[in-house]
N, C-alpha and C positions, 0 to 999 in steps of 0.2 A: 259320369254323371248325366242324370236328365235336368234338362231346366225348363221353365214353363216355354211352350209356345209364344209366340206374337201374334197376338191378335189387336189388330188397330181397326181404325175407322171406323166402316158403318158393320164391320163386323163382331165389334163388341157392344152392338145394339141387337145381335142374335142371341138369344135363348139359347143356351147349351144342354139343360133338363128340362123336365115339367113334374112337379111335385103333382099329382092326382088327389093327393088327403088335401091338400090348400088350393087346390087347384088353380099353381103361380108356377109361373117361369122364372127358371134359375139363370146368373147371365154371369160370365165370367169373373167380374169386379166382386160379385157378390162373394166366389167359391174362393177366389185367393185370400180376398178377405177374411176368411173363414166366419162369414154371414151366414152361406148356406152351405151346404152339404151336396156332393155329388149324387142324382137320381140316376143310378143304370139304369140303361136304355131296356133294359132285360125285365124289368121291374114293372114297364109300361105296356098296355096292352095294346091292340092296333087302333082302334080309335085314339088314345091319348099319343101314341109316337105319331100318328096324322097329326093330331093336334100341333103337337110338336115342330113339323118338320116345317107344317105349312106356314106358323108362325118367323118362323127362320127365314121363308123366305120373302116372306110378306114384308118385312121389316129390313132387310137386304135390300142393296144396292139393286138397281134394274138390270136384265141381263138379258140374252139371246142365246138360246142354244140351236145345235140344227142337230136332227139326228142324220144316220146314213142315209135316208130314203132321201135325205134332200129337205124335207119338209124343217120351218124353224118354228120355234116355241119363244113366248117372251114369259119375263117372270110371272104374269098373270095366269099365262096360258099352262106355263106348270102346274101353277096351285089349283087352277079348276080340274086338271087331266089327275090331279090326288086325289081330290075330293072325287070323280067319278070313277077314280079306281080303274081307270081305261091301264093296258100293258102300259103304257109310256108310264102312264103317272104309278104306274107299283115299280116299276124300274128306278124312277126317279126318286122315289121314297127310299128304298132298299140301298140307291148310290149315298144318298144323302145320309141314312142312319147308320151306314160301312163306316163313314167319314167321320162322322159322330162320336161316333164309339170308339174309333182310333186317337181321336181330339182328346177323348174323356179319359182314356188310358194314358194318353202321355201326362193331362194334368196332374192324375191323382199319382202317377209314379214322379212327378215332380213334387210334389205337396208332400208326399211322402220319405221322400229321398231330404230335403230341407229340413223336416221337422226334429229325421233322423239325424241330423247334421247339430242340430242344436243341442240335443239333447246328449248326444257323445261330448260337444265340450265341458258341458259343465260337470 
């Protein structure tokens, strides 16, 4: 049985989805409360995906990342590189999108099992 992933602290402020029709970010609490539905990342074009990933980085906690070459990037540097579409920016965007896709799948599975469990009881 799948359980909802624990998303705590500053990570709860990060959007999980983006609805391009409404130009709206969608958050974990709204999905769990069934106020919003998951918009699969596959439904987003490149610019919409970039917008989501940049926003996740912007509202998340500050961090630094160091690449194998030794260069360090701050959160703002990562955002800049994503927007510039540098090789590092593309890699960062893809890594975050892959993580987010897995997270959304976990959430979807857990909510579906919770829904099935409720209907089996009745």
